C-alpha positions as CSV (number, residue, x, y, z in Angstrom):
1,X,-124.1,-144.6,137.0
2,X,-122.3,-146.8,134.4
3,X,-119.1,-148.6,134.7
4,X,-116.7,-149.4,137.5
5,X,-114.1,-147.4,139.4
6,X,-110.7,-149.3,139.5
7,X,-107.3,-148.3,140.8
8,X,-104.1,-148.7,138.7
9,X,-102.0,-149.2,141.8
10,X,-104.4,-150.9,144.3
11,X,-101.6,-151.8,146.7
12,X,-101.2,-148.2,147.6
13,X,-104.8,-148.2,149.0
14,X,-103.3,-149.7,152.1
15,X,-102.1,-146.2,152.9
16,X,-105.7,-145.4,153.8
17,X,-105.0,-147.1,157.1
18,X,-103.2,-143.9,158.0
19,X,-106.6,-142.4,158.6
20,X,-106.6,-144.0,162.0
21,X,-103.5,-141.9,163.1
22,X,-105.4,-138.7,164.1
23,X,-107.8,-140.7,166.2
24,X,-105.0,-142.6,167.9
25,X,-103.1,-139.3,168.6
26,X,-106.3,-137.8,170.0
27,X,-106.9,-140.7,172.3
28,X,-103.3,-140.9,173.5
29,X,-102.7,-137.2,174.1
30,X,-106.0,-135.9,175.4
31,X,-105.7,-134.3,178.9
32,X,-107.1,-136.2,182.0
33,X,-107.4,-133.4,184.7
34,X,-108.1,-134.1,188.4
35,X,-111.6,-133.2,189.6
36,X,-111.8,-130.9,192.7
37,X,-115.2,-129.6,194.0
38,X,-115.4,-125.8,194.9
39,X,-118.9,-125.0,196.2
40,X,-118.5,-121.3,195.4
41,X,-118.1,-122.1,191.7
42,X,-121.2,-124.3,191.3
43,X,-123.0,-121.5,189.5
44,X,-120.4,-121.7,186.6
45,X,-121.2,-125.4,185.9
46,X,-123.8,-124.6,183.2
47,X,-121.4,-122.3,181.3
48,X,-118.5,-124.8,181.4
49,X,-120.7,-127.7,180.1
50,X,-122.0,-125.6,177.2
51,X,-118.4,-124.8,176.2
52,X,-117.3,-128.4,176.4
53,X,-120.1,-129.5,174.0
54,X,-119.0,-127.0,171.4
55,X,-115.4,-128.0,171.7
56,X,-116.3,-131.7,171.3
57,X,-118.2,-131.1,168.1
58,X,-115.3,-129.1,166.7
59,X,-112.8,-131.8,167.7
60,X,-114.9,-134.6,166.1
61,X,-115.2,-132.6,162.9
62,X,-111.4,-132.0,162.8
63,X,-110.8,-135.8,163.3
64,X,-113.1,-136.7,160.5
65,X,-111.6,-134.1,158.1
66,X,-108.0,-135.1,158.9
67,X,-108.8,-138.9,158.5
68,X,-110.6,-138.2,155.2
69,X,-107.7,-136.2,153.9
70,X,-105.3,-139.1,154.5
71,X,-107.7,-141.5,152.8
72,X,-108.1,-139.2,149.8
73,X,-104.3,-138.9,149.5
74,X,-104.0,-142.7,149.5
75,X,-106.8,-143.0,146.9
76,X,-105.1,-140.4,144.6
77,X,-101.7,-142.2,144.8
78,X,-103.4,-145.5,143.9
79,X,-104.4,-144.0,140.5
80,X,-108.2,-144.0,140.3
81,X,-109.6,-144.7,136.9
82,X,-113.2,-145.1,135.8
83,X,-113.7,-147.9,133.2
84,X,-116.8,-149.1,131.4
85,X,-116.4,-152.7,130.3
86,X,-120.0,-152.7,129.1
87,X,-119.7,-149.4,127.2
88,X,-121.2,-149.5,123.7
89,X,-119.2,-148.5,120.8
90,X,-119.8,-144.9,119.8
91,X,-118.9,-143.4,123.2
92,X,-118.5,-139.7,123.8
93,X,-114.7,-139.6,123.6
94,X,-112.2,-140.7,120.8
95,X,-111.7,-144.4,120.7
96,X,-108.8,-146.6,119.5
97,X,-110.0,-150.0,118.5
98,X,-108.4,-153.1,117.0
99,X,-110.7,-155.7,115.4
100,X,-109.3,-159.3,115.3
101,X,-111.2,-161.8,113.2
102,X,-110.2,-165.4,114.1
103,X,-109.9,-167.2,110.7
104,X,-108.4,-170.5,111.9
105,X,-109.6,-173.7,110.5
106,X,-112.2,-174.5,113.3
107,X,-114.1,-171.4,112.2
108,X,-115.3,-173.5,109.3
109,X,-117.9,-175.0,111.6
110,X,-121.4,-174.8,110.0
111,X,-124.2,-173.6,112.1
112,X,-127.9,-174.4,111.7
113,X,-128.4,-171.8,109.0
114,X,-125.5,-173.5,107.0
115,X,-123.3,-170.4,107.5
116,X,-119.8,-171.0,108.8
117,X,-118.7,-169.2,111.9
118,X,-116.2,-167.4,109.7
119,X,-119.0,-166.1,107.6
120,X,-120.7,-164.8,110.8
121,X,-117.4,-163.3,112.1
122,X,-116.8,-161.5,108.8
123,X,-120.3,-160.1,108.7
124,X,-120.1,-158.9,112.3
125,X,-116.7,-157.2,111.7
126,X,-118.1,-155.5,108.6
127,X,-121.0,-154.2,110.6
128,X,-118.6,-152.8,113.2
129,X,-116.5,-151.1,110.5
130,X,-119.7,-149.4,109.1
131,X,-120.7,-148.3,112.6
132,X,-117.2,-146.8,113.2
133,X,-118.2,-143.9,110.9
134,X,-120.5,-142.6,113.7
135,X,-117.8,-142.7,116.4
136,X,-116.4,-139.4,117.8
137,X,-113.9,-137.6,115.7
138,X,-110.2,-138.7,116.0
139,X,-111.3,-142.3,116.7
140,X,-109.2,-145.0,115.0
141,X,-110.0,-148.6,113.9
142,X,-107.7,-151.3,112.6
143,X,-108.5,-154.8,111.3
144,X,-106.2,-157.8,111.5
145,X,-106.4,-161.6,111.8
146,X,-104.1,-164.5,112.7
147,X,-103.8,-165.5,109.1
148,X,-103.1,-162.0,107.7
149,X,-99.5,-161.8,106.4
150,X,-99.7,-158.0,105.7
151,X,-99.8,-155.2,108.2
152,X,-103.3,-154.4,109.8
153,X,-105.6,-152.2,107.7
154,X,-106.4,-148.8,109.3
155,X,-110.1,-148.2,108.7
156,X,-109.7,-144.4,109.2
157,X,-107.2,-144.4,106.3
158,X,-109.0,-146.8,103.9
159,X,-112.4,-148.1,105.0
160,X,-113.0,-149.8,101.6
161,X,-109.7,-151.7,101.8
162,X,-110.5,-152.9,105.4
163,X,-113.9,-154.1,104.3
164,X,-112.4,-155.9,101.3
165,X,-109.8,-157.6,103.6
166,X,-112.6,-158.8,105.9
167,X,-114.5,-160.3,102.9
168,X,-111.3,-162.0,101.7
169,X,-110.9,-163.8,105.0
170,X,-113.8,-166.0,104.1
171,X,-111.9,-167.2,101.0
172,X,-108.4,-167.2,102.5
173,X,-106.4,-170.4,102.9
174,X,-107.1,-172.4,106.0
175,X,-104.6,-172.4,108.9
176,X,-104.2,-173.5,112.5
177,X,-102.6,-170.4,114.0
178,X,-103.7,-169.2,117.4
179,X,-104.5,-165.7,118.4
180,X,-101.2,-164.8,120.0
181,X,-99.6,-163.1,117.0
182,X,-102.8,-161.0,116.2
183,X,-103.1,-160.0,119.9
184,X,-99.5,-158.8,119.9
185,X,-100.1,-156.7,116.8
186,X,-103.2,-155.2,118.5
187,X,-101.2,-154.5,121.7
188,X,-98.5,-152.7,119.8
189,X,-101.0,-150.5,118.0
190,X,-102.9,-149.6,121.2
191,X,-99.8,-148.8,123.3
192,X,-98.8,-146.2,120.7
193,X,-102.4,-144.9,120.2
194,X,-103.0,-141.2,121.3
195,X,-106.7,-142.0,122.2
196,X,-107.4,-142.5,125.8
197,X,-110.2,-145.1,125.4
198,X,-108.9,-148.3,123.9
199,X,-110.7,-151.5,122.8
200,X,-109.8,-154.9,121.3
201,X,-112.7,-156.8,119.7
202,X,-112.1,-160.5,118.9
203,X,-114.6,-162.2,116.7
204,X,-114.1,-165.9,117.3
205,X,-115.9,-169.2,117.9
206,X,-115.2,-169.1,121.6
207,X,-113.2,-172.4,121.6
208,X,-110.3,-172.6,124.1
209,X,-107.9,-174.1,121.5
210,X,-107.6,-170.7,119.7
211,X,-106.0,-169.3,122.8
212,X,-103.5,-172.2,123.4
213,X,-100.5,-170.2,122.2
214,X,-101.4,-166.9,123.9
215,X,-98.7,-165.7,126.2
216,X,-100.2,-165.1,129.7
217,X,-100.5,-161.4,130.5
218,X,-100.0,-160.4,126.8
219,X,-102.1,-157.2,127.2
220,X,-100.9,-156.2,130.7
221,X,-99.8,-152.6,131.1
222,X,-102.1,-151.0,128.5
223,X,-104.1,-148.2,130.2
224,X,-107.9,-147.8,129.7
225,X,-108.1,-151.1,127.7
226,X,-111.3,-153.1,127.4
227,X,-111.4,-156.4,125.5
228,X,-114.6,-157.8,124.0
229,X,-114.4,-161.4,122.9
230,X,-117.4,-161.8,120.7
231,X,-118.7,-165.3,120.0
232,X,-121.7,-166.5,118.1
233,X,-125.0,-166.8,119.9
234,X,-125.1,-169.8,122.1
235,X,-126.2,-173.0,120.4
236,X,-125.4,-176.7,120.9
237,X,-122.3,-177.7,118.9
238,X,-121.1,-181.2,117.9
239,X,-118.1,-182.6,116.1
240,X,-116.8,-186.0,115.0
241,X,-113.2,-186.2,114.1
242,X,-110.1,-188.2,113.4
243,X,-107.7,-186.7,115.9
244,X,-104.8,-189.1,115.6
245,X,-103.5,-191.7,113.1
246,X,-100.2,-193.5,113.0
247,X,-98.7,-196.5,111.3
248,X,-96.3,-199.0,112.9
249,X,-93.2,-197.5,114.5
250,X,-90.9,-199.6,112.3
251,X,-90.9,-200.4,108.6
252,X,-93.2,-203.3,108.0
253,X,-92.4,-205.9,105.3
254,X,-94.2,-205.8,102.0
255,X,-95.7,-209.2,102.7
256,X,-97.4,-208.3,106.0
257,X,-100.7,-206.7,106.8
258,X,-100.1,-203.1,108.1
259,X,-102.0,-202.1,111.3
260,X,-102.9,-198.4,111.7
261,X,-103.7,-197.0,115.1
262,X,-106.5,-194.4,114.8
263,X,-108.2,-192.3,117.5
264,X,-111.8,-191.0,116.9
265,X,-113.3,-188.4,119.1
266,X,-116.8,-186.9,119.4
267,X,-117.9,-183.7,121.1
268,X,-121.4,-182.4,121.9
269,X,-123.2,-185.6,121.1
270,X,-122.5,-189.3,120.2
271,X,-121.5,-190.0,116.6
272,X,-121.7,-192.9,114.1
273,X,-119.4,-193.3,111.2
274,X,-117.5,-195.5,108.8
275,X,-113.7,-195.3,108.6
276,X,-112.2,-195.7,105.1
277,X,-108.5,-195.9,104.1
278,X,-107.6,-195.1,100.5
279,X,-104.4,-194.8,98.4
280,X,-105.0,-192.7,95.4
281,X,-108.4,-193.8,94.0
282,X,-108.2,-197.3,95.5
283,X,-110.0,-198.2,98.7
284,X,-107.7,-200.3,100.8
285,X,-109.8,-200.9,103.9
286,X,-113.2,-200.0,105.3
287,X,-114.5,-200.5,108.9
288,X,-117.8,-199.6,110.5
289,X,-120.3,-198.6,111.6
290,X,-118.4,-197.2,114.6
291,X,-120.0,-195.7,117.6
292,X,-118.2,-192.8,119.3
293,X,-119.5,-191.5,122.6
294,X,-119.2,-187.8,123.2
295,X,-116.2,-187.0,125.4
296,X,-114.8,-190.6,125.2
297,X,-112.2,-191.0,122.4
298,X,-112.2,-194.4,120.8
299,X,-109.0,-196.3,119.8
300,X,-109.5,-198.1,116.5
301,X,-107.1,-200.5,114.7
302,X,-107.5,-200.5,110.9
303,X,-105.6,-203.2,109.1
304,X,-104.3,-202.5,105.6
305,X,-103.5,-205.3,103.2
306,X,-99.8,-205.9,102.3
307,X,-98.4,-203.0,100.2
308,X,-95.5,-203.2,97.8
309,X,-92.0,-202.2,99.0
310,X,-91.7,-198.4,99.0
311,X,-93.5,-195.3,100.3
312,X,-97.3,-195.1,100.4
313,X,-99.5,-192.1,101.2
314,X,-102.7,-193.2,102.9
315,X,-105.8,-191.0,103.2
316,X,-108.1,-191.8,106.1
317,X,-111.6,-190.4,106.1
318,X,-114.8,-190.8,108.1
319,X,-118.1,-191.0,106.3
320,X,-120.6,-189.4,106.2
321,X,-119.1,-185.9,106.4
322,X,-119.5,-183.9,109.6
323,X,-120.5,-180.3,110.2
324,X,-116.8,-179.5,110.7
325,X,-115.2,-181.2,107.7
326,X,-111.5,-180.4,107.9
327,X,-110.9,-183.1,110.6
328,X,-112.9,-185.7,108.7
329,X,-109.6,-186.5,106.8
330,X,-106.2,-187.4,108.0
331,X,-103.0,-188.5,106.2
332,X,-100.5,-191.2,107.0
333,X,-97.4,-192.0,105.0
334,X,-96.0,-195.5,105.2
335,X,-92.7,-197.0,104.3
336,X,-92.5,-200.7,103.5
337,X,-89.6,-202.9,102.7
338,X,-88.8,-206.4,101.3
339,X,-89.2,-209.2,103.9
340,X,-86.3,-209.1,106.3
341,X,-83.6,-211.8,106.2
342,X,-83.0,-214.3,109.0
343,X,-80.2,-216.9,109.3
344,X,-80.3,-220.1,111.1
345,X,-76.7,-221.3,111.8
346,X,-76.6,-225.0,112.9
347,X,-73.8,-227.7,112.9
348,X,-73.6,-229.9,109.8
349,X,-74.2,-233.0,111.9
350,X,-76.9,-233.9,112.7
351,X,-78.8,-232.2,109.8
352,X,-80.8,-229.2,110.8
353,X,-84.1,-230.8,110.0
354,X,-83.4,-233.5,112.6
355,X,-83.1,-231.0,115.4
356,X,-86.6,-230.3,116.8
357,X,-85.7,-226.9,118.3
358,X,-84.4,-225.8,114.9
359,X,-87.5,-227.1,113.1
360,X,-89.8,-225.1,115.5
361,X,-87.8,-221.9,115.1
362,X,-87.8,-222.3,111.3
363,X,-91.6,-222.8,111.2
364,X,-92.3,-219.9,113.5
365,X,-90.2,-217.5,111.4
366,X,-91.1,-218.8,107.9
367,X,-93.9,-221.4,108.0
368,X,-93.4,-223.9,105.2
369,X,-97.1,-223.9,104.5
370,X,-97.0,-220.3,103.3
371,X,-95.9,-219.5,99.7
372,X,-92.8,-217.3,99.4
373,X,-94.8,-214.1,98.5
374,X,-96.6,-214.3,101.9
375,X,-93.6,-215.0,104.1
376,X,-92.9,-212.3,106.6
377,X,-89.3,-213.4,106.9
378,X,-86.9,-214.7,104.4
379,X,-85.2,-217.6,106.3
380,X,-81.9,-219.2,105.2
381,X,-80.2,-222.1,107.0
382,X,-76.4,-222.3,107.0
383,X,-73.6,-224.4,108.4
384,X,-70.6,-222.7,110.0
385,X,-68.7,-223.4,106.8
386,X,-71.2,-221.3,104.8
387,X,-71.2,-218.3,107.1
388,X,-67.9,-217.0,105.8
389,X,-69.2,-216.7,102.2
390,X,-72.5,-215.2,103.4
391,X,-70.7,-212.5,105.3
392,X,-68.7,-211.6,102.2
393,X,-72.0,-211.4,100.2
394,X,-73.5,-209.1,102.8
395,X,-70.6,-206.7,102.6
396,X,-70.6,-206.8,98.8
397,X,-74.3,-205.7,98.7
398,X,-73.7,-202.8,101.0
399,X,-75.8,-204.5,103.7
400,X,-78.8,-205.4,101.6
401,X,-78.2,-209.1,102.3
402,X,-77.4,-208.5,106.0
403,X,-79.7,-210.5,108.3
404,X,-81.9,-208.9,110.8
405,X,-81.8,-212.0,113.0
406,X,-79.2,-214.8,113.3
407,X,-80.3,-217.8,115.4
408,X,-77.2,-219.9,116.4
409,X,-77.7,-223.5,117.7
410,X,-75.2,-225.1,120.1
411,X,-72.0,-226.7,118.8
412,X,-72.1,-224.5,115.6
413,X,-68.4,-223.8,116.0
414,X,-67.4,-220.7,114.1
415,X,-63.8,-219.8,113.2
416,X,-62.3,-216.6,114.4
417,X,-63.1,-214.8,111.1
418,X,-66.7,-215.9,111.2
419,X,-67.0,-214.7,114.9
420,X,-65.5,-211.4,114.0
421,X,-67.9,-211.1,111.0
422,X,-70.9,-211.8,113.3
423,X,-69.8,-209.2,115.8
424,X,-69.6,-206.7,113.0
425,X,-73.1,-207.5,112.0
426,X,-74.2,-207.0,115.6
427,X,-72.6,-203.6,115.7
428,X,-74.5,-202.6,112.5
429,X,-77.9,-203.7,113.9
430,X,-78.3,-207.5,113.7
431,X,-79.6,-209.5,116.7
432,X,-77.8,-212.8,117.3
433,X,-79.9,-215.2,119.3
434,X,-78.4,-218.2,121.1
435,X,-81.0,-221.0,121.5
436,X,-80.4,-224.5,123.0
437,X,-80.9,-227.3,120.5
438,X,-82.5,-230.7,120.9
439,X,-79.5,-232.7,119.9
440,X,-76.8,-231.1,122.0
441,X,-76.2,-232.8,125.3
442,X,-74.1,-229.9,126.8
443,X,-75.3,-226.8,124.9
444,X,-72.6,-224.2,124.5
445,X,-71.6,-221.5,121.9
446,X,-67.8,-221.1,122.1
447,X,-66.7,-217.6,121.2
448,X,-70.1,-216.0,121.7
449,X,-71.3,-217.3,125.1
450,X,-68.1,-215.9,126.7
451,X,-69.3,-212.4,125.9
452,X,-72.3,-213.0,128.2
453,X,-71.1,-215.5,130.9
454,X,-67.5,-216.6,131.7
455,X,-68.6,-220.0,132.9
456,X,-69.9,-222.9,130.9
457,X,-73.7,-223.3,131.2
458,X,-75.0,-226.4,132.9
459,X,-78.2,-228.1,131.7
460,X,-80.5,-229.2,134.4
461,X,-83.8,-231.0,134.7
462,X,-86.3,-229.5,137.1
463,X,-88.2,-231.5,139.7
464,X,-91.3,-229.2,139.1
465,X,-91.9,-226.9,136.1
466,X,-91.1,-223.2,136.3
467,X,-92.2,-220.2,134.2
468,X,-90.5,-217.1,132.8
469,X,-91.2,-213.6,134.1
470,X,-90.3,-210.4,132.3
471,X,-88.5,-207.9,134.4
472,X,-90.0,-204.4,134.6
473,X,-86.8,-202.8,133.2
474,X,-86.8,-205.2,130.3
475,X,-87.1,-203.6,126.8
476,X,-89.8,-206.3,126.1
477,X,-91.8,-205.9,129.2
478,X,-94.5,-203.6,127.7
479,X,-94.8,-205.3,124.3
480,X,-98.2,-206.7,123.4
481,X,-98.6,-210.4,122.7
482,X,-95.7,-211.6,124.9
483,X,-97.9,-212.6,127.9
484,X,-98.4,-216.1,126.3
485,X,-94.6,-216.7,126.7
486,X,-94.9,-216.3,130.4
487,X,-97.6,-219.0,130.6
488,X,-95.3,-221.7,129.2
489,X,-94.0,-224.4,131.6
490,X,-90.2,-224.9,131.6
491,X,-88.9,-228.4,132.5
492,X,-85.3,-228.2,131.4
493,X,-83.0,-225.1,131.3
494,X,-79.5,-223.8,131.3
495,X,-78.1,-222.6,134.6
496,X,-76.1,-219.3,134.3
497,X,-75.1,-217.9,137.6
498,X,-72.1,-215.7,136.6
499,X,-72.5,-212.9,134.1
500,X,-70.0,-210.6,132.4
501,X,-70.0,-206.8,132.8
502,X,-72.6,-205.2,130.6
503,X,-74.8,-208.2,130.4
504,X,-78.5,-207.5,131.3
505,X,-81.1,-209.9,132.4
506,X,-84.4,-209.4,130.5
507,X,-86.4,-212.2,132.1
508,X,-86.0,-214.6,135.0
509,X,-87.4,-218.0,136.0
510,X,-89.6,-218.2,139.1
511,X,-86.6,-219.1,141.2
512,X,-84.8,-215.9,140.1
513,X,-82.3,-217.5,137.8
514,X,-81.7,-215.8,134.4
515,X,-84.1,-217.0,131.7
516,X,-83.3,-214.4,128.9
517,X,-80.2,-212.3,129.0
518,X,-78.4,-210.1,126.5
519,X,-75.9,-207.5,125.8
520,X,-76.3,-204.4,123.5
521,X,-73.3,-204.0,121.2
522,X,-73.5,-201.0,118.9
523,X,-76.9,-201.0,117.1
524,X,-77.6,-204.7,117.7
525,X,-77.8,-207.2,120.5
526,X,-76.5,-210.6,121.5
527,X,-79.2,-212.5,123.3
528,X,-79.3,-216.0,125.0
529,X,-82.5,-218.0,125.7
530,X,-81.9,-220.4,128.6
531,X,-84.4,-223.0,127.5
532,X,-85.4,-224.5,124.2
533,X,-88.7,-224.7,122.3
534,X,-88.3,-228.5,122.2
535,X,-91.3,-230.0,124.1
536,X,-88.7,-232.0,126.2
537,X,-87.4,-228.7,127.5
538,X,-90.5,-226.4,127.6
539,X,-93.9,-225.6,126.2
540,X,-92.5,-222.6,124.2
541,X,-93.0,-224.7,121.0
542,X,-96.4,-226.0,122.0
543,X,-98.0,-222.7,123.1
544,X,-96.0,-220.9,120.4
545,X,-97.8,-217.6,120.3
546,X,-95.5,-215.9,122.8
547,X,-92.3,-217.2,121.2
548,X,-93.6,-216.4,117.7
549,X,-94.3,-212.8,118.7
550,X,-90.9,-212.4,120.4
551,X,-89.0,-213.7,117.4
552,X,-90.7,-211.4,115.0
553,X,-90.2,-208.5,117.5
554,X,-86.5,-209.2,117.4
555,X,-86.6,-209.1,113.6
556,X,-88.7,-205.9,113.5
557,X,-86.7,-204.0,116.1
558,X,-83.5,-204.3,114.1
559,X,-85.1,-203.1,110.9
560,X,-84.9,-199.6,109.6
561,X,-87.1,-197.1,111.4
562,X,-89.4,-194.8,109.5
563,X,-86.5,-192.6,108.4
564,X,-87.8,-191.5,105.0
565,X,-91.3,-190.5,106.3
566,X,-92.6,-188.0,108.8
567,X,-95.8,-186.5,110.2
568,X,-95.8,-182.8,110.8
569,X,-98.5,-180.6,112.4
570,X,-99.9,-177.9,110.1
571,X,-98.4,-174.6,110.6
572,X,-95.3,-176.0,112.4
573,X,-92.0,-174.3,111.7
574,X,-89.7,-177.4,111.6
575,X,-86.4,-178.3,110.1
576,X,-86.7,-181.9,111.0
577,X,-84.1,-184.0,109.2
578,X,-85.2,-186.9,107.0
579,X,-82.4,-189.4,107.2
580,X,-83.7,-191.1,104.1
581,X,-82.3,-188.1,102.2
582,X,-78.6,-188.4,101.7
583,X,-76.1,-185.8,101.0
584,X,-76.4,-182.0,100.7
585,X,-77.6,-179.7,98.0
586,X,-80.8,-178.7,96.3
587,X,-84.1,-180.6,96.6
588,X,-87.6,-180.1,95.4
589,X,-90.6,-180.3,97.7
590,X,-93.9,-181.1,95.8
591,X,-97.3,-180.8,97.4
592,X,-99.1,-183.8,95.9
593,X,-102.5,-183.2,97.5
594,X,-103.2,-180.3,95.2
595,X,-104.1,-180.1,91.6
596,X,-102.1,-178.8,89.9
597,X,-99.3,-179.7,92.2
598,X,-97.2,-177.0,93.9
599,X,-93.4,-177.1,94.3
600,X,-90.7,-175.4,96.3
601,X,-86.9,-175.4,96.2
602,X,-85.0,-176.1,99.4
603,X,-81.4,-176.6,100.2
604,X,-80.4,-179.6,102.2
605,X,-77.4,-180.2,104.6
606,X,-77.2,-183.9,105.5
607,X,-80.9,-184.4,105.0
608,X,-81.9,-181.2,107.0
609,X,-83.4,-178.2,105.2
610,X,-81.8,-174.8,105.7
611,X,-85.3,-173.3,106.2
612,X,-88.4,-175.0,107.5
613,X,-90.3,-177.5,105.4
614,X,-93.4,-176.2,103.8
615,X,-96.2,-177.2,106.2
616,X,-99.0,-174.8,105.9
617,X,-101.6,-177.0,104.4
618,X,-102.5,-180.7,105.2
619,X,-101.7,-183.3,102.7
620,X,-98.8,-185.3,101.3
621,X,-95.4,-183.8,100.4
622,X,-92.7,-185.5,98.3
623,X,-89.0,-184.5,98.7
624,X,-86.5,-185.4,95.9
625,X,-82.8,-184.6,96.5
626,X,-81.2,-183.5,93.3
627,X,-78.3,-185.6,92.1
628,X,-78.7,-188.3,94.7
629,X,-81.8,-190.1,93.5
630,X,-83.1,-190.3,97.1
631,X,-86.7,-189.6,97.9
632,X,-88.7,-189.0,101.1
633,X,-92.2,-188.1,101.9
634,X,-93.9,-186.4,104.8
635,X,-97.5,-185.7,105.6
636,X,-99.0,-182.6,107.3
637,X,-102.1,-182.9,109.4
638,X,-104.2,-180.4,111.4
639,X,-103.3,-180.3,115.1
640,X,-105.7,-182.4,117.2
641,X,-106.5,-179.4,119.4
642,X,-108.4,-177.8,116.5
643,X,-111.0,-180.5,116.7
644,X,-111.8,-179.9,120.3
645,X,-114.7,-177.4,120.7
646,X,-114.4,-177.0,124.5
647,X,-115.4,-173.4,125.2
648,X,-113.1,-170.7,126.7
649,X,-113.9,-170.0,130.3
650,X,-115.0,-166.4,131.0
651,X,-113.2,-166.5,134.3
652,X,-110.0,-167.5,132.6
653,X,-110.0,-164.7,130.0
654,X,-108.9,-161.8,132.3
655,X,-106.2,-163.9,133.9
656,X,-104.9,-165.0,130.5
657,X,-104.8,-161.5,129.0
658,X,-103.5,-159.8,132.1
659,X,-106.3,-157.2,132.4
660,X,-109.5,-156.9,134.4
661,X,-111.8,-155.6,131.7
662,X,-112.1,-158.6,129.4
663,X,-115.4,-160.2,128.8
664,X,-117.2,-162.7,126.5
665,X,-120.1,-161.2,124.5
666,X,-122.7,-163.3,122.6
667,X,-123.6,-161.7,119.3
668,X,-122.4,-158.3,118.1
669,X,-121.4,-155.4,120.4
670,X,-124.1,-152.7,120.4
671,X,-123.4,-149.8,118.1
672,X,-125.6,-146.9,118.9
673,X,-124.7,-143.9,121.1
674,X,-126.3,-143.4,124.4
675,X,-126.8,-140.7,126.9
676,X,-124.6,-141.2,129.9
677,X,-125.7,-138.2,131.9
678,X,-123.6,-135.5,133.5
679,X,-122.0,-137.7,136.1
680,X,-121.4,-140.4,133.5
681,X,-119.8,-138.0,131.1
682,X,-117.6,-136.7,134.0
683,X,-116.4,-140.1,135.1
684,X,-116.1,-141.7,131.7
685,X,-114.0,-138.8,130.5
686,X,-111.3,-139.9,133.0
687,X,-111.8,-137.1,135.6
688,X,-111.9,-139.4,138.6
689,X,-108.6,-138.0,139.8
690,X,-109.9,-134.4,139.5
691,X,-112.9,-135.2,141.6
692,X,-110.8,-136.8,144.3
693,X,-108.4,-133.9,144.2
694,X,-111.2,-131.4,144.6
695,X,-112.6,-133.3,147.6
696,X,-109.1,-133.2,149.1
697,X,-108.8,-129.5,148.6
698,X,-112.2,-128.9,150.2
699,X,-111.4,-131.0,153.2
700,X,-108.1,-129.1,153.6
701,X,-109.9,-125.7,153.6
702,X,-112.5,-126.9,156.1
703,X,-109.8,-128.3,158.4
704,X,-107.9,-124.9,158.4
705,X,-111.1,-123.0,159.1
706,X,-112.1,-125.2,162.0
707,X,-108.6,-125.3,163.5
708,X,-108.4,-121.4,163.4
709,X,-111.6,-120.9,165.4
710,X,-111.0,-120.3,169.1
711,X,-113.5,-120.8,171.9
712,X,-114.8,-117.3,173.1
713,X,-113.2,-116.0,176.3
714,X,-115.2,-116.3,179.5
715,X,-116.8,-113.1,180.9
716,X,-115.0,-112.1,184.1
717,X,-117.1,-112.1,187.2
718,X,-117.0,-109.1,189.7
719,X,-118.3,-108.7,193.2
720,X,-121.2,-106.6,193.9
């Protein structure tokens, strides 16, 4: 007998426990007479025993019938339904079927016969469409896919159009949409279908990522539904992909090499490749061969040469091409800027080149041995008298000449106007760093130090050297390259024991006194280093790697973030603002990775589009705001999940869809009709309730018949 008997309301089966009630009633209420012996009646013993046996048989039959009736009633209330999850198409009753062809980008995987999985799925769906002509009359078949923007094609209305639609899927634009939308379309069609038997057939590659957006229980509540998820015949699969790529989190200077952080992943088997970075037709960097173990992603840093100030679209590619080619390529858009500006403010006397601390700081920020075109920082040294004119120049250039970092040596006494100007720079994003100098006997920074500590700092020599330790809550604690700073011995320092409200300690000496402290003001910071790089104070200038990294980090953190570039996942509906675009009004979005290019009009409101950015296809997009001469770029990449070929678990499928009759099939569902026999035809036609109802009626009639029978009256005995 094919199929499985299920109950729509299985909780009501607990009512079958009521079958024990007749037995309990019989046991509790049965009579228990006293036994008294009468010798004169001993001849009647045989007659009485014979009557008791007949009565017991009748009582047992009544108990069984009454218990069975209660169990049958419970089974009827639970809604018995015969389903056939293995039923072949072309059954004996009309069928409503929705065919879903997964046409997402991962279906481009090429099998051993060089056919893509989408080719296989389209051919299998076409075969099913042809077989539908042999289904029972009044059957219905509809075809849809996640990438289909038009309503599903009803095969019963236009078989040729449905076949053409399936063939077009192979040539359709790639996308990364999951199966949720297509399953919702199928659910709506089947809920309204008049046919009793309902099927959903999904032709897919069997990868779990296609189901990542499916709402749990999406098909719950559809009666008589079976789902066939048809995947290609089992074969070993492998993939090598670029799953992530990102540039630096801040805007690098045009004179610096640019590190790219790239993640490579292999599935199925280990892979070997070269990693290439290009801009246009120019190869910028190449690294390899790289070995990627299956199941173990590899983090790779690829360094690009310095790029001119502006925006750059970088194409990353692995060579040679893999079987699944869409994730061999990934795009990164970079924004570079001119080298940042730093000021060193020192007293006029003694000259700045005679202060060893100042000389060390200058050579770390802008080494004199490097030519100007290779300098990472433009460094300018000023006396307090010069600061006023430089502040005026920064305001006149709308911030273009504003420094990212201002290093102030002790005794550089600034007038009230210069102090106010520096505080305005801090509010706008500048970092002001107070560093003890070599020449000052009692280092202090009047007007600035009071913002961090109300008491004058005291310089002290240490009997034994100490070291600096970053605090866990410090914003610099997790930065790479700063561990060298914590290895430097400190022999002289400033003692600061009292701090103002709002001042935070970023690092402490071994004896817990503050070593680096600061205060955030607006977009910038005021920071004080409690020792000097002078070798008489510490080893910060000798083992300069840690201090060098920290100084450049202070510069980089105050630079513009990547406001004019963005990375968007393909298919994402986003209205992410691009702050690099100013004003409101019309803008054009040009897809540069296509020849000829494609353009769209969008309307901006403070850099934010009124409708989502175009993001269907991976590549580079340029945005130009009309009338403002501002430009931004963003790149679109395939989601990393599309590269993962982990299979969908057969056990998870019923839980995900919310139905019991969901299964994975390998290959194509069988198409021929089959003989199911008399019992099979009865059950598969949905008559399970009728069978149970007939059994209940029969049990009720038998119970009435047995209950109405009386034991024959005993023949009276007479004397003589």
